[in-house]
VMD Tcl script that draws the C-alpha trace (Angstrom):
set ca {
  {18.47 -1.61 -2.01}
  {19.41 -3.53 -5.15}
  {15.70 -3.85 -5.97}
  {15.37 -0.11 -6.34}
  {18.17 0.09 -8.89}
  {16.93 -2.89 -10.89}
  {13.47 -1.36 -11.26}
  {14.88 2.13 -11.87}
  {17.23 0.85 -14.58}
  {14.17 -0.55 -16.36}
  {12.64 2.94 -16.21}
  {10.14 2.36 -13.39}
  {9.85 4.11 -10.05}
  {9.46 1.08 -7.84}
  {6.28 -0.83 -7.04}
  {4.03 2.18 -7.53}
  {4.24 1.85 -11.33}
  {3.05 -1.75 -11.11}
  {0.34 -0.96 -8.57}
  {-1.26 1.56 -10.92}
  {-1.01 -0.51 -14.13}
  {-4.87 -0.70 -14.25}
  {-5.19 -3.24 -17.08}
  {-3.92 -6.81 -17.46}
  {-2.27 -5.85 -20.75}
  {-0.36 -2.96 -19.17}
  {0.73 -5.01 -16.14}
  {1.76 -7.89 -18.42}
  {3.90 -5.50 -20.47}
  {5.52 -4.05 -17.36}
  {6.30 -7.47 -15.91}
  {7.67 -8.67 -19.26}
  {9.86 -5.57 -19.69}
  {11.75 -6.06 -16.42}
  {12.72 -9.66 -17.09}
  {13.42 -12.42 -14.61}
  {15.75 -10.33 -12.46}
  {13.17 -7.57 -12.29}
  {10.45 -9.99 -11.23}
  {12.74 -11.18 -8.43}
  {13.23 -7.52 -7.45}
  {9.46 -7.05 -7.28}
  {9.18 -10.03 -4.94}
  {11.90 -8.65 -2.65}
  {10.26 -5.22 -2.75}
  {6.98 -6.81 -1.70}
  {8.71 -8.31 1.33}
  {9.83 -4.80 2.28}
  {6.32 -3.51 1.62}
  {4.97 -5.94 4.22}
  {7.17 -4.16 6.77}
  {5.81 -0.80 5.59}
  {2.29 -2.16 6.03}
  {3.14 -3.26 9.58}
  {4.62 0.19 10.24}
  {1.55 2.19 9.25}
  {-0.70 -0.31 11.01}
  {1.17 0.16 14.29}
  {1.23 3.94 13.74}
  {-2.54 3.99 13.29}
  {-3.06 1.75 16.32}
  {-0.78 3.99 18.39}
  {-2.31 7.27 17.28}
  {-5.80 5.84 17.73}
  {-4.85 4.79 21.24}
  {-3.47 8.25 22.01}
  {-6.63 9.92 20.72}
  {-8.80 7.56 22.79}
  {-6.66 8.28 25.86}
  {-7.20 12.04 25.53}
  {-10.98 11.68 25.42}
  {-11.32 11.61 21.62}
  {-12.56 8.04 21.55}
  {-14.58 8.36 18.33}
  {-11.62 9.87 16.44}
  {-9.31 7.25 17.90}
  {-11.59 4.43 16.83}
  {-11.82 5.85 13.31}
  {-8.03 6.04 13.03}
  {-7.72 2.43 14.19}
  {-10.50 1.22 11.85}
  {-9.11 3.08 8.84}
  {-5.60 1.81 9.59}
  {-6.75 -1.81 9.85}
  {-8.78 -1.56 6.64}
  {-5.76 -0.03 4.87}
  {-3.56 -2.86 6.18}
  {-5.98 -5.51 4.88}
  {-6.07 -3.79 1.50}
  {-2.26 -3.57 1.50}
  {-1.95 -7.30 2.11}
  {-4.48 -8.03 -0.67}
  {-2.59 -5.70 -3.01}
  {0.75 -7.37 -2.24}
  {-0.75 -10.83 -2.72}
  {-2.18 -9.85 -6.12}
  {1.05 -8.21 -7.25}
  {3.03 -11.26 -6.10}
  {0.67 -13.41 -8.15}
  {1.29 -11.19 -11.18}
  {5.08 -11.44 -10.79}
  {5.26 -15.16 -10.10}
  {2.55 -16.16 -12.56}
  {4.11 -14.40 -15.54}
  {2.78 -14.24 -18.22}
  {-0.68 -15.29 -16.98}
  {-0.60 -13.43 -13.66}
  {-1.29 -10.06 -15.23}
  {-5.04 -10.67 -14.88}
  {-4.60 -9.44 -11.29}
  {-4.05 -5.86 -12.52}
  {-7.52 -4.48 -11.69}
  {-7.37 -5.95 -8.19}
  {-3.87 -4.53 -7.63}
  {-4.92 -1.06 -8.76}
  {-8.21 -0.95 -6.87}
  {-6.68 -2.18 -3.61}
  {-3.73 0.24 -3.94}
  {-6.04 3.23 -4.46}
  {-8.42 2.18 -1.68}
  {-5.48 1.63 0.68}
  {-4.26 5.18 0.03}
  {-7.77 6.57 0.58}
  {-8.10 4.84 3.96}
  {-4.62 5.94 5.03}
  {-5.57 9.47 4.02}
  {-8.75 9.26 6.07}
  {-6.75 8.06 9.09}
  {-4.36 10.99 8.62}
  {-7.26 13.46 8.39}
  {-8.72 12.06 11.63}
  {-5.36 12.50 13.37}
  {-5.16 16.09 12.11}
  {-8.75 16.74 13.20}
  {-7.74 16.41 16.85}
  {-5.52 19.53 17.10}
  {-7.79 21.46 14.74}
  {-10.88 20.70 16.83}
  {-8.98 21.47 20.02}
  {-7.70 24.78 18.63}
  {-11.12 25.89 17.43}
  {-12.77 25.32 20.81}
}
mol new
graphics top color blue
foreach p $ca { graphics top sphere $p radius 0.5 }
foreach p [lrange $ca 0 end-1] q [lrange $ca 1 end] { graphics top cylinder $p $q radius 0.2 }
display resetview
C-alpha cells in the first residue's frame, strides 16, 4: 500500500499515468520526477499488477468455461481467447514498464510499447466483457 502513497505524493495516480505516457520524453520525465523511491514503488506495483493479470486471466478462463458449458461454445472460446491475448499484452506491458523504471534514464524508450500494449490490453478485456454480456442479452432476446 506504500507504493500508492509514494506515487500519489508525486502527483500521479498509480501505474496508469506511466502506462499512458506515449512518448519516451514524457515517460523519462515521469520516471525522473518520482526519484529512486518512486522507481522502487513502480517495481512493487508491477509485482501486484502481475497478480491482477492472473486474476483477469482466470476470470476469463472461468467465464469462457461457463459459457461453453451452457452451449455457448463460440462465445466461451472468444472470452478465453480475448482473456489470454490481454494477459500476454499485460505481461509485455509490465516488462516494458519495468525496463523503463530499472533502466533510468535510458529505459524511457519503451514508452510507445508500454502505451500500445496497455491500450490493446484494455481493448481485449473490453471485448471479453462484451462477449460475457452477450450471453444474457442473446438469451433474453430469444
